[in-house]
OpenMM code with the backbone's topology and positions (N, CA, C; nanometers):
from openmm import Vec3, app, unit

residues = "UNK UNK UNK UNK UNK UNK UNK UNK UNK UNK UNK UNK UNK UNK UNK UNK UNK UNK UNK UNK UNK UNK UNK UNK UNK UNK UNK UNK UNK UNK UNK UNK UNK UNK UNK UNK UNK UNK UNK UNK UNK UNK UNK UNK UNK UNK UNK UNK UNK UNK UNK UNK UNK UNK UNK UNK UNK UNK UNK UNK UNK UNK UNK UNK UNK UNK UNK UNK UNK UNK UNK UNK UNK UNK UNK UNK UNK UNK UNK UNK UNK UNK UNK UNK UNK UNK UNK UNK UNK UNK UNK UNK UNK UNK UNK UNK UNK".split()
positions = [
    Vec3(1.4894, 0.4471, -0.1492),
    Vec3(1.5920, 0.4106, -0.0540),
    Vec3(1.6510, 0.2703, -0.1418),
    Vec3(1.7552, 0.2309, -0.1383),
    Vec3(1.8540, 0.1083, -0.2031),
    Vec3(1.8270, 0.0005, -0.0829),
    Vec3(1.8184, -0.0980, -0.1143),
    Vec3(1.8339, -0.2645, -0.0501),
    Vec3(1.9442, -0.2473, 0.0543),
    Vec3(2.0582, -0.1540, 0.0347),
    Vec3(2.1815, -0.1558, 0.0929),
    Vec3(2.1320, -0.0436, 0.2258),
    Vec3(2.0771, 0.0309, 0.1926),
    Vec3(2.0609, 0.1420, 0.2841),
    Vec3(1.9192, 0.0989, 0.3823),
    Vec3(1.8554, -0.0014, 0.3811),
    Vec3(1.7348, -0.0534, 0.4637),
    Vec3(1.7680, -0.2063, 0.4666),
    Vec3(1.8737, -0.2711, 0.5233),
    Vec3(1.8808, -0.4097, 0.4978),
    Vec3(1.8077, -0.4747, 0.6102),
    Vec3(1.7393, -0.4056, 0.6957),
    Vec3(1.6603, -0.4610, 0.8024),
    Vec3(1.5019, -0.5098, 0.7458),
    Vec3(1.4987, -0.4309, 0.6453),
    Vec3(1.3572, -0.4836, 0.5644),
    Vec3(1.3645, -0.6011, 0.5054),
    Vec3(1.2627, -0.6711, 0.5019),
    Vec3(1.2249, -0.8129, 0.4120),
    Vec3(1.1614, -0.7386, 0.2358),
    Vec3(1.2138, -0.8013, 0.1815),
    Vec3(1.1622, -0.7664, 0.0565),
    Vec3(1.0782, -0.8655, -0.0336),
    Vec3(0.9451, -0.8116, -0.0734),
    Vec3(0.8848, -0.8793, -0.1387),
    Vec3(0.8725, -0.8734, -0.2974),
    Vec3(0.8632, -0.9841, -0.3672),
    Vec3(0.8669, -0.9132, -0.5194),
    Vec3(0.6991, -0.9567, -0.5828),
    Vec3(0.6457, -0.8588, -0.6260),
    Vec3(0.5109, -0.9086, -0.6858),
    Vec3(0.4990, -0.9818, -0.8048),
    Vec3(0.3801, -0.9795, -0.8444),
    Vec3(0.3616, -1.0699, -0.9777),
    Vec3(0.4583, -1.0574, -1.1229),
    Vec3(0.4914, -0.9240, -1.1001),
    Vec3(0.5731, -0.8696, -1.2139),
    Vec3(0.7201, -0.8587, -1.1925),
    Vec3(0.7383, -0.9291, -1.0726),
    Vec3(0.9061, -0.9128, -1.0647),
    Vec3(0.9459, -0.8281, -0.9820),
    Vec3(0.8825, -0.6843, -0.9662),
    Vec3(0.9341, -0.5933, -0.8625),
    Vec3(0.9535, -0.6255, -0.7248),
    Vec3(1.0595, -0.5422, -0.6998),
    Vec3(1.1052, -0.5862, -0.5644),
    Vec3(1.0296, -0.4519, -0.4877),
    Vec3(0.9568, -0.4847, -0.3747),
    Vec3(0.8913, -0.3851, -0.2410),
    Vec3(0.8962, -0.4059, -0.1124),
    Vec3(0.9738, -0.3416, -0.0467),
    Vec3(0.9990, -0.3348, 0.1009),
    Vec3(0.8953, -0.3958, 0.1541),
    Vec3(0.8826, -0.4765, 0.2576),
    Vec3(0.7387, -0.4855, 0.3130),
    Vec3(0.7690, -0.4456, 0.4389),
    Vec3(0.6736, -0.2970, 0.4832),
    Vec3(0.6589, -0.2036, 0.5590),
    Vec3(0.5494, -0.1538, 0.5698),
    Vec3(0.5494, -0.0743, 0.6546),
    Vec3(0.4165, 0.0110, 0.6576),
    Vec3(0.3896, 0.0824, 0.5492),
    Vec3(0.4819, 0.1460, 0.4479),
    Vec3(0.4749, 0.2345, 0.4021),
    Vec3(0.4056, 0.1813, 0.2293),
    Vec3(0.4136, 0.0403, 0.2462),
    Vec3(0.3422, -0.0263, 0.1008),
    Vec3(0.2390, -0.1158, 0.1294),
    Vec3(0.2163, -0.1108, 0.2844),
    Vec3(0.1056, -0.1898, 0.3182),
    Vec3(-0.0656, -0.1502, 0.2629),
    Vec3(-0.1115, -0.2420, 0.2360),
    Vec3(-0.2620, -0.2266, 0.2023),
    Vec3(-0.3278, -0.1778, 0.3130),
    Vec3(-0.2772, -0.1949, 0.4287),
    Vec3(-0.3803, -0.1335, 0.5745),
    Vec3(-0.3393, 0.0237, 0.6181),
    Vec3(-0.2527, 0.0562, 0.5659),
    Vec3(-0.2220, 0.2167, 0.5803),
    Vec3(-0.3110, 0.3148, 0.5069),
    Vec3(-0.3476, 0.4045, 0.5947),
    Vec3(-0.4438, 0.5219, 0.5616),
    Vec3(-0.3366, 0.6428, 0.5749),
    Vec3(-0.2993, 0.7366, 0.4692),
    Vec3(-0.2396, 0.8387, 0.4948),
    Vec3(-0.3496, 0.9592, 0.5564),
    Vec3(-0.2960, 0.9968, 0.6853),
    Vec3(-0.3708, 1.1127, 0.7561),
    Vec3(-0.3166, 1.2193, 0.7082),
    Vec3(-0.1928, 1.2698, 0.6977),
    Vec3(-0.1161, 1.4184, 0.6643),
    Vec3(-0.0012, 1.3723, 0.6120),
    Vec3(0.0688, 1.4592, 0.5467),
    Vec3(0.1977, 1.4609, 0.5200),
    Vec3(0.2853, 1.3947, 0.5902),
    Vec3(0.3564, 1.2722, 0.5767),
    Vec3(0.4340, 1.1693, 0.6488),
    Vec3(0.3893, 1.1207, 0.7880),
    Vec3(0.2392, 1.1455, 0.7734),
    Vec3(0.1642, 1.0795, 0.8777),
    Vec3(0.0734, 0.9417, 0.8125),
    Vec3(0.1044, 0.8379, 0.8750),
    Vec3(0.0366, 0.6903, 0.8452),
    Vec3(-0.0405, 0.6638, 0.9514),
    Vec3(-0.1811, 0.5977, 0.9148),
    Vec3(-0.2549, 0.5319, 1.0181),
    Vec3(-0.2629, 0.4127, 0.9946),
    Vec3(-0.2270, 0.3078, 1.0801),
    Vec3(-0.2677, 0.1570, 1.0265),
    Vec3(-0.4071, 0.1046, 1.0943),
    Vec3(-0.4804, 0.0657, 0.9655),
    Vec3(-0.6211, 0.0364, 0.9909),
    Vec3(-0.6291, -0.0898, 1.0619),
    Vec3(-0.5497, -0.2215, 1.0773),
    Vec3(-0.5280, -0.3232, 1.0948),
    Vec3(-0.4991, -0.3197, 1.2660),
    Vec3(-0.4324, -0.2058, 1.3304),
    Vec3(-0.3840, -0.2171, 1.4704),
    Vec3(-0.4425, -0.0575, 1.5367),
    Vec3(-0.4890, -0.0088, 1.4471),
    Vec3(-0.5568, 0.1023, 1.4794),
    Vec3(-0.4994, 0.2253, 1.5637),
    Vec3(-0.3707, 0.2631, 1.4762),
    Vec3(-0.2790, 0.3644, 1.5629),
    Vec3(-0.1994, 0.4217, 1.4174),
    Vec3(-0.1253, 0.5457, 1.4799),
    Vec3(-0.0544, 0.6102, 1.4072),
    Vec3(0.0897, 0.5139, 1.4216),
    Vec3(0.1520, 0.4907, 1.2544),
    Vec3(0.2545, 0.4189, 1.2537),
    Vec3(0.3586, 0.5409, 1.1911),
    Vec3(0.4899, 0.4449, 1.1805),
    Vec3(0.5743, 0.5034, 1.0708),
    Vec3(0.6152, 0.4464, 0.9632),
    Vec3(0.6798, 0.4966, 0.8494),
    Vec3(0.6814, 0.4186, 0.7035),
    Vec3(0.7358, 0.2913, 0.7276),
    Vec3(0.8365, 0.3243, 0.8244),
    Vec3(0.9275, 0.1572, 0.7958),
    Vec3(0.8811, 0.0708, 0.9260),
    Vec3(0.8227, 0.0908, 0.9630),
    Vec3(0.7366, -0.0398, 1.0850),
    Vec3(0.6808, -0.1347, 0.9859),
    Vec3(0.7083, -0.2515, 1.0482),
    Vec3(0.6715, -0.3707, 1.0018),
    Vec3(0.5868, -0.5056, 1.0948),
    Vec3(0.4955, -0.5417, 1.0688),
    Vec3(0.4410, -0.6202, 1.1362),
    Vec3(0.3825, -0.7645, 1.0714),
    Vec3(0.2931, -0.8388, 1.1204),
    Vec3(0.2695, -0.9626, 1.0751),
    Vec3(0.1430, -0.9502, 0.9791),
    Vec3(0.0728, -0.8664, 0.9768),
    Vec3(-0.0477, -0.8577, 0.9371),
    Vec3(-0.0124, -0.7678, 0.7608),
    Vec3(0.1372, -0.7150, 0.7549),
    Vec3(0.1536, -0.6845, 0.6570),
    Vec3(0.0862, -0.7622, 0.4906),
    Vec3(0.0060, -0.6549, 0.4251),
    Vec3(-0.0267, -0.6961, 0.2834),
    Vec3(0.0030, -0.5923, 0.1598),
    Vec3(0.0149, -0.6735, 0.0585),
    Vec3(0.0587, -0.5416, -0.0394),
    Vec3(-0.0659, -0.4783, -0.0733),
    Vec3(-0.0089, -0.3079, -0.0982),
    Vec3(-0.1062, -0.2006, -0.0901),
    Vec3(-0.1294, -0.2553, -0.2726),
    Vec3(-0.2773, -0.2309, -0.3121),
    Vec3(-0.3457, -0.2376, -0.4077),
    Vec3(-0.2638, -0.2111, -0.5162),
    Vec3(-0.2323, -0.0563, -0.5166),
    Vec3(-0.1457, 0.0278, -0.6095),
    Vec3(-0.0212, -0.0438, -0.6664),
    Vec3(0.0456, -0.1114, -0.5782),
    Vec3(0.1675, -0.1772, -0.5935),
    Vec3(0.1562, -0.3224, -0.6634),
    Vec3(0.0622, -0.3765, -0.6780),
    Vec3(0.0410, -0.5076, -0.7273),
    Vec3(0.0680, -0.5140, -0.8798),
    Vec3(0.0369, -0.3990, -0.9579),
    Vec3(0.0958, -0.3799, -1.0914),
    Vec3(0.2025, -0.2785, -1.1088),
    Vec3(0.2726, -0.2891, -0.9970),
    Vec3(0.4280, -0.2122, -1.0176),
    Vec3(0.5044, -0.2954, -1.1145),
    Vec3(0.5594, -0.2422, -1.1842),
    Vec3(0.6628, -0.3122, -1.2862),
    Vec3(0.5868, -0.3524, -1.4032),
    Vec3(0.4675, -0.3774, -1.4250),
    Vec3(0.3869, -0.4169, -1.5540),
    Vec3(0.4362, -0.3735, -1.6624),
    Vec3(0.4326, -0.2351, -1.6940),
    Vec3(0.4788, -0.1961, -1.8100),
    Vec3(0.3138, -0.1332, -1.8660),
    Vec3(0.3714, -0.0646, -1.9802),
    Vec3(0.2200, -0.0114, -2.0816),
    Vec3(0.1915, 0.0752, -2.0394),
    Vec3(0.2267, 0.1466, -1.9119),
    Vec3(0.1511, 0.2909, -1.8490),
    Vec3(0.1741, 0.3979, -1.9624),
    Vec3(0.1244, 0.4890, -1.9360),
    Vec3(0.1125, 0.6297, -2.0192),
    Vec3(0.0975, 0.7392, -1.9295),
    Vec3(0.1989, 0.8400, -1.9847),
    Vec3(0.1851, 0.9587, -1.8858),
    Vec3(0.0913, 1.0538, -1.9411),
    Vec3(-0.0149, 1.0960, -1.8830),
    Vec3(-0.0999, 1.1999, -1.9640),
    Vec3(-0.1417, 1.3311, -1.9428),
    Vec3(-0.0173, 1.3948, -1.8521),
    Vec3(-0.0418, 1.5396, -1.8065),
    Vec3(0.0416, 1.6331, -1.8967),
    Vec3(-0.0422, 1.7434, -1.8903),
    Vec3(0.0055, 1.8298, -2.0200),
    Vec3(0.1490, 1.8625, -2.0534),
    Vec3(0.1781, 1.8978, -1.9290),
    Vec3(0.3318, 1.9185, -1.9338),
    Vec3(0.4136, 1.8368, -2.0437),
    Vec3(0.3879, 1.6965, -1.9991),
    Vec3(0.4521, 1.5790, -2.0465),
    Vec3(0.3981, 1.5948, -2.2039),
    Vec3(0.3002, 1.6084, -2.2775),
    Vec3(0.2335, 1.5991, -2.3846),
    Vec3(0.3039, 1.7009, -2.4187),
    Vec3(0.3045, 1.8297, -2.3886),
    Vec3(0.3849, 1.9463, -2.4788),
    Vec3(0.5393, 1.9268, -2.4770),
    Vec3(0.6024, 1.8341, -2.3937),
    Vec3(0.7355, 1.8259, -2.4144),
    Vec3(0.7697, 1.7073, -2.5662),
    Vec3(0.6495, 1.6263, -2.5220),
    Vec3(0.6973, 1.4843, -2.6386),
    Vec3(0.6194, 1.5474, -2.7938),
    Vec3(0.5520, 1.6784, -2.8024),
    Vec3(0.5180, 1.7434, -2.9200),
    Vec3(0.6476, 1.8336, -2.9268),
    Vec3(0.7196, 1.8920, -2.8516),
    Vec3(0.8264, 1.9898, -2.9055),
    Vec3(0.9280, 1.8758, -2.9074),
    Vec3(0.9515, 1.7911, -2.8775),
    Vec3(1.0423, 1.6332, -2.8912),
    Vec3(1.0449, 1.5896, -3.0471),
    Vec3(0.9176, 1.5573, -3.0944),
    Vec3(0.8599, 1.5291, -3.2325),
    Vec3(0.9009, 1.6319, -3.3303),
    Vec3(0.8628, 1.7631, -3.2557),
    Vec3(0.9057, 1.8690, -3.3859),
    Vec3(1.0604, 1.8654, -3.4221),
    Vec3(1.1289, 1.8405, -3.2831),
    Vec3(1.2714, 1.8882, -3.3104),
    Vec3(1.3324, 1.7593, -3.3920),
    Vec3(1.2736, 1.6788, -3.4067),
    Vec3(1.3116, 1.5129, -3.4467),
    Vec3(1.3033, 1.5321, -3.6090),
    Vec3(1.1628, 1.5792, -3.6273),
    Vec3(1.0966, 1.5959, -3.7633),
    Vec3(1.1838, 1.7172, -3.8532),
    Vec3(1.2419, 1.8331, -3.7656),
    Vec3(1.3033, 1.9130, -3.8395),
    Vec3(1.4877, 1.9069, -3.8550),
    Vec3(1.5031, 1.7800, -3.7739),
    Vec3(1.6573, 1.7408, -3.8168),
    Vec3(1.6383, 1.6377, -3.9162),
    Vec3(1.5465, 1.5703, -3.9460),
    Vec3(1.5277, 1.4534, -4.0350),
    Vec3(1.5202, 1.5259, -4.1344),
    Vec3(1.4538, 1.6476, -4.1741),
    Vec3(1.4179, 1.7589, -4.3223),
    Vec3(1.5789, 1.8097, -4.3387),
    Vec3(1.6516, 1.8516, -4.2449),
    Vec3(1.7780, 1.8964, -4.2543),
    Vec3(1.8733, 1.8049, -4.3289),
    Vec3(1.8471, 1.6784, -4.2450),
    Vec3(1.9336, 1.5707, -4.3291),
    Vec3(1.9093, 1.5544, -4.4473),
    Vec3(1.7871, 1.5569, -4.5067),
    Vec3(1.7798, 1.5309, -4.6496),
    Vec3(1.8027, 1.6561, -4.7479),
    Vec3(1.7921, 1.7478, -4.6980),
    Vec3(1.8587, 1.8427, -4.7982),
    Vec3(1.9700, 1.8764, -4.8213),
] * unit.nanometer
topology = app.Topology()
chain = topology.addChain("A")
for resn in residues:
    res = topology.addResidue(resn, chain)
    for name in ("N", "CA", "C"):
        topology.addAtom(name, app.Element.getBySymbol(name[0]), res)
């Protein structure tokens, strides 16, 4: 969601400058119970993703958001990259001929 769609939420910038909405969905106290259900360990209750409280803390996984340098290691992606490289190589050979 964009800032325009959620104007009621505060925005936090991490050390890499990534904008993160301050709410339960980005909080380090949350624990996912099941799809769509979050449990707040700080308040010991079930919460919605857009709730906000004064105990909010940035989730560990979001501290490095925006740092870059990551790699995608899924088999599907690797196969895509291999096919892409093959197509690139074959196009180069055609141009040289």
